[in-house]
C-alpha positions in Angstrom: 77.7 -53.2 43.2 75.3 -52.5 40.8 73.5 -48.8 40.5 69.6 -50.4 42.0 71.7 -51.8 44.8 73.5 -48.7 46.0 70.8 -46.4 45.1 68.7 -48.9 47.7 71.6 -48.6 50.2 72.2 -44.8 50.2 68.1 -44.0 50.3 68.6 -45.0 54.2 71.3 -42.8 54.4 70.5 -38.7 54.8 73.1 -36.0 54.2 70.8 -34.1 56.6 73.3 -31.4 59.2 73.6 -33.1 62.8 72.8 -29.9 64.4 71.6 -26.5 63.7 73.9 -24.3 62.2 73.0 -21.1 64.7 71.7 -22.5 68.0 73.9 -26.1 67.7 70.5 -28.3 69.1 70.5 -31.8 67.3 68.0 -32.0 64.4 69.3 -34.7 62.3 67.3 -37.5 64.2 64.7 -35.6 63.4 64.4 -36.1 59.4 63.0 -39.4 59.2 60.2 -38.6 61.5 59.2 -35.3 60.1 59.0 -36.9 56.7 56.9 -39.5 58.3 54.5 -36.9 59.6 54.2 -35.3 55.9 53.4 -38.1 54.5 50.2 -38.4 57.6 48.8 -35.1 56.1 50.5 -33.3 58.9 51.3 -29.4 57.7 55.1 -28.6 58.5 54.1 -26.5 61.0 52.5 -29.0 62.7 55.2 -31.5 61.8 57.7 -29.4 63.1 55.7 -28.6 66.3 55.1 -32.0 67.4 58.8 -32.5 67.1 59.8 -30.1 69.2 61.2 -27.6 67.2 60.1 -23.6 68.1 63.2 -22.3 66.8 62.9 -20.5 63.4 66.8 -21.8 62.5 66.5 -25.2 63.6 62.7 -25.2 62.0 64.9 -23.9 58.8 67.6 -26.6 58.9 64.9 -29.7 58.1 62.2 -26.9 56.2 65.0 -26.4 53.4 66.7 -29.6 53.4 67.2 -31.0 49.5 68.5 -34.8 49.7 70.2 -34.5 47.1 71.9 -38.2 47.4 69.6 -40.0 44.2 70.9 -36.9 42.1 74.6 -37.4 42.9 74.4 -40.9 41.3 73.8 -39.9 38.2 77.4 -38.7 38.3 79.2 -41.7 39.2 82.2 -42.2 37.0 83.8 -45.8 38.0 79.8 -47.6 37.3 80.1 -45.2 33.7 83.5 -47.0 33.1 82.4 -50.2 34.1 79.0 -50.2 31.5 81.0 -48.9 29.0 83.3 -51.7 29.3 
């Protein structure tokens, strides 16, 4: 696979924890909706309220998540070796 196709396929995959670390509520399925609400000019608090995340531990799971997949793709050594040869 090329870097672009790998990047496109991984952009749909999120590395977000499935459950809240503290209470165990499922939060992993709410990420895409959360991003959609933020892009629709909701504030962070209003978006989390709309998703039904009322506990601060669950709110933390979405608010502090950083998607590192794109950054990690820069360190794929196998692709670099193929480009060098």
